[in-house]
N, C-alpha and C positions, 0 to 999 in steps of 0.2 A: 523787642521783649515789650511786656506789659508795664505801665508806666507806675503799679506799684511795687515793682520789683526797685525802683529807685528812691522811694518814700524815705529809705533810711537816709539816703546821701543830702535830701532836701534837709532832713531833722538836722543833721549835722551842720549846716549853714546855717538854718535859722536858730539852735539853739547855741551856737557858738560863741559868740557877742555876750551873751549873759554867762556862759560857763568860764570864760575866761576873767570875769571877775570873782571868781569863785576859785578855791584850790584845785582847780582841774585843768586839763591839757586838751586843747583839739588840734587835730594834725588834719590839713587838705593835702592830697599828692596829686601828682598824675604820674602814671607807671610807661617805661619804653622797655619791652623785651620780646622774649619768645616763649614758644612751647612746644612741644613735640609730641608726636603718636607716628607710628610705622601705617602705611597702608594693610589693610586686610587681606588684600591678595584677591576680592572677589571682583567680578566683572560686572558692567553696563553694556548694553548696547547702544550705538550711536543713533542719531536719527535717521540715517543713512537705510537704516535696518529695513527693508520692506516687510518684517512679518514682526519684530520685535523690537520695534523702536522705546529706549529707555528702560527697557526692560533686563533681567539679570541672566547674564551667561555666564560662560567658564572661558577666563583666558587661557589662550594658548591652546584652544580646542578645535582649530580649524577655522572659527567664525571670523570675518575679515572685520565685520563691524563692532565685535568686542574691545571695549577698551576697561584697564584695569584701575581702580578705583584710587583716589590721592591719597596722599600722608599729610598729615598736618603739621606744618615746619615753618609758618609764617610768621611776619611781624604783627606784635599783641602790642594795643594801646590800652595801658588801664586807668581808672579811675576809682579814687578811694578817700578814707576818712576814719578816723577813731575821735573818738571820748576818751580820753585818760580820767576815770572818775577819782582814781588814786594813783600814788606815784608808781604803783606795781602792777594795778589792774584797770583795764577798760573794756572797751565795745566799740568794734568797728565794723567796716563792709567795703567792700572791694565789685567793682565788675572791671573784667578784661575781655577785649573785643577786638578782633581782627578787623581792620580798616579797609584792607582789600580783599576782593574773594580770589580763593587758590581753585585751581584747576582740580576737579573730580570725576575722573575719566572724560564723559562727553558732557559732565556738568563743572557747574562752580559751587562753592560750599565757602561759609564763613561761620565762625566757632565764636562763641561766647560762653564766659564761665563767670557767674556772680556768686558771691556767698557775702555771709554773716558771722562775724567772727569774735569773739573772747580774745583779749590782747592780756599778756604778759610778759611783764620786763623784767626778767631777775636782778637784771644790772642796767643802772640809772644812771648817769651825771647829766650835770650842764652842757657836754660838750657830745655824749653818746651815749645810746643806748643799745641794749641786747634785747629783740622783741620777740616772742613766740606767740603766732596766734592759730586758732584751729575754730573750725565752726562747719558749718552745712550753706547747700547754698542749691545751684541748677546749672546743668550745662545745656545750651542749646545750641544746636548745630541747624542752618539753613541752606538748602541746596535751589540751584535755580539753572535755569538753562540760556544761552544768546544764540540767537538767530539772527541773521543777516537777511535781506530782502532787497533785489536790486529792480529799477525801472529800466526799461528799452537796454540798451547795448552796456550799461553796468555805470553810467554817468553819476545818477542820483542813488546812493544807498546809504539805508538805515539798520541801524542795530538793535535789537528789542532781548530785553533780560526778562523773562517770566518767570517768577517762583514756580518750584514744583512740588515743594515738600518742605518739613523740616522734623526733627526729633529732640525731642525734650528727655534729659534724665536727671534725678535729683543726684545731688553730688557732696562728699564731705573734703573738706579742705585744710590743711596745712599749711604753715610757711613760717619760716625763719629766716630774719634779717638784723642788718646793721644798722641805727640811725645813725648818722654823723651830722653835726651842726657847722654850718659854715660860718653863719653867723648867728645873731641872738635868736630868729625865727626862721632861717632859710635852712634846709636839710637835702641831704642826698641818702637815698637807703638801698642798697642793693639786697635783693631779697629773693630766697628759692622756695619756692613751693612746689607742691603735690596735690591733685586734682585726681579724685578717686569718685569715678559716675558708674556706677550699674548699668550695664546696656550699651557704653560707650561704643564696645569693641563690634557692635552690628554695623557702624560705620567704620571705624579704625580698627588698627590691630588691638588696641589695648586699653582696658577700662583706667589705667592708672597714665597721669598724664603729667610730668615733669615740667615744670617753668622757671624761667631767671630774666627778675625784674630789675631795673634798675627806678627807683621812685625818686621823683624829685617835689617836694612839698614845702608848707609854710607851716608851723607850729604859732599858736596863741594860747594865752595863759600860764598857768604855773605849772611848773617840770619840775 
């Protein structure tokens, strides 16, 4: 991802202290969750294919080298923050990334979602808040291949991971969460999100990806 995608997060940290002294509130958090999208059922020939390595193929067609593409169902780690400029309205941003690569036929893949949102709190007290957010961003899917080579009888082996491509898609994001304050500043927020990225079905089954996350964060400022 380009460094510009993280600019909003840097801005949240930079202006957090000054906003805390005004009638505003800043949240910084980390999320733990998962997102789901089935395989699109397409196939890719593995590196053992003598004529079509990493080329498209049809699963169950008799091609012994053809492997079905994978699904999205791994663990996601989130980083995000928001600035509540008023009690009920604010702006924020999130990035959700798979820390570990997943199997994608003969390849490995890693998924990233990032978005910039408006935040609406129809209900907010000192102890809890209902949050609805929506905005736009992108979906980034990267692919790599792993190859293992050995010297001599296999005593000395090494594995190299080489990138083989990536897909980028525009996405629309909506999310709903309930923010619960455990202390004056510490909160948890179970949240359900939907990511709609046109063209993502080239890599997976659907353009619409649900995600469930539990955020843990810190609040500063006036609530």
